[in-house]
Each structure stands twice: as C-alpha cells, then as structure tokens.
N, C-alpha and C positions, 0 to 999 in steps of 0.2 A: 884698721877696723872698718868693717862694712855694716851699715845700719840699714835694715829694710823695714820701712814702716808698714803697718797693717794695710794701709790704703794702697801702697805701692807694690805689695807682694804679687808676683805673677800668679794668676789663677787659671786652673784647668778644670774642665767639667767632663764628667762621664755620667751616664745615667744613674741618678740617685746619689752621687757623691761630688764634692768639690775639693780640690787641692789648692791650698794657698801656700805657696812655697816661700820659705824664708832662709834656706841655706841650700846652696848648690854651687858647682863650679862657676856657673854663669853669674852668680851673686857674690863671688869672692871666697867661697869655701872650697879649697882644693880637695879635701878628702871626705866631706860629709854632705849628705842631703837630708833636709828635714822640712816638714810641712805640717800645717794644720789640716786635718781631714774632717770635713763636715758631711755627715751621712743622713740622708732624708729618713724621716719616720717611715717605717714599714719596708725599708730597702732590704732585699734579700739577695745576697751574693749568689749568682746562679752559675757562673763559670769559674771554677777554681783555677788558680795560677800558681806558679812557683817563681822564686827569685834565686839568683846565683849568690846572694849574700844574706847574712842574718839581717832581720828587720825587727825593730822595736816599736811596739804600739803602747801608748799611754793614754788612758781614757780621761778626758777632762769632764765630760758630762754625758749622760745617757747610759744605756746598757747595750753592749754589743757582744757578738759571738764571732770568733774567727774559725769558720768551718762548721759544718753541720754537727760535728761531735765535740766541738771545742767548748771550753768553759765559758760561762757568762762572765763578762768583765764590766765593772761599774767604775764610777769616778775614783781616781787615784790608783786603779789597778793597771798593771803593765804586763805585757806578754812579749817574750823574745821568740820569734819564729825562726828556727834554723834554716839556713839555705837549703833549698830543695823540698821543703815541706809545703804541702798544699795550703793555700790561703784563699778564703772566701769570707768576706765581711758582711755581717747582717746587723741591722739595728733592731733590737728586740724591745726597745722602750717606747715611751710616748714622747713625741717631739724629736727634734734633731739630736744626733749624737756628735760630739766633737772629740777628736783625738789628736795627739801629737805623734808623728811617725818619723823615725830616723833610720838611716841606712847608709852604708858606704857609697860614696859617689861613683858613678859609672856603672851602676848595677844594670842587669838585664833580666827581664821577666820572660817567662815561657807560659803561653796560654795553654788551655786544656788540649787544643789541637796540635800543640808543639811549636806554634809560631813564636819566634823570638821577637821581643818588643823592648826597646829602650825608650821609656817615657821621656817627654820633654823636661819633666821636673828632676831627671837624673843627671842632667848636663849643666 
C-alpha cells in the first residue's frame, strides 16, 4: 500500500488551476491516475482539449461546467467524459471549486491545435 499525505502530494500549476496528485504510476498506482483539482473563482476554460481515455470528474465544492454547452455540476455531481470528447472546465461559482478527477494511467491529451501532451500527473 502507498500512502500519499495531502502535504506530500505532487502539485502542478496551470493558469487558474492546481493539480494535487494522489495516484499515478510514479506514486505506486500501476493503472490509475487521480488528483484533486482546485479551480480559481472566475476561471474560464478557453482552449478545449481531448483525452485518449475516459475521464471522471466528481465535484467536491463549487459549481463548474465542462465545456461551453455542458451541464452545470455542483457538489456531489459527477461526469464521465468519454475519450475524444472536448473538455473545457470553467468555475461558475463564487470562490474556488474543488474536484476529484480519475483516469487510466498513461493517458495522452490533445490540445486544440492538435499538439499531443502527456502531463506529468499521468506518469
């Protein structure tokens, strides 16, 4: 068993979001990646991307939207985004939003311009 304390979780920053990783191959999980995603108030996802695996989002706090036409999700709501579907996360509420995100390890993202990206939290 691998235990990752909140204080020791690897953190990655992108504009308006923080990833605190608690499951990945580098942390002892051969097949699953999971992280707590914190989204700044007012953050609007501007460049949609796709992933080559299904991704699950579960909202812990706040109100978010996955894509400009996506449903609004609040605490306790989950969404399964199928592989290849556009993702663009926006925080619609007041204050920061927090989510748990899970996906199969080794995933690859594709940015709007077609660039392939394998984020450090996927390894």
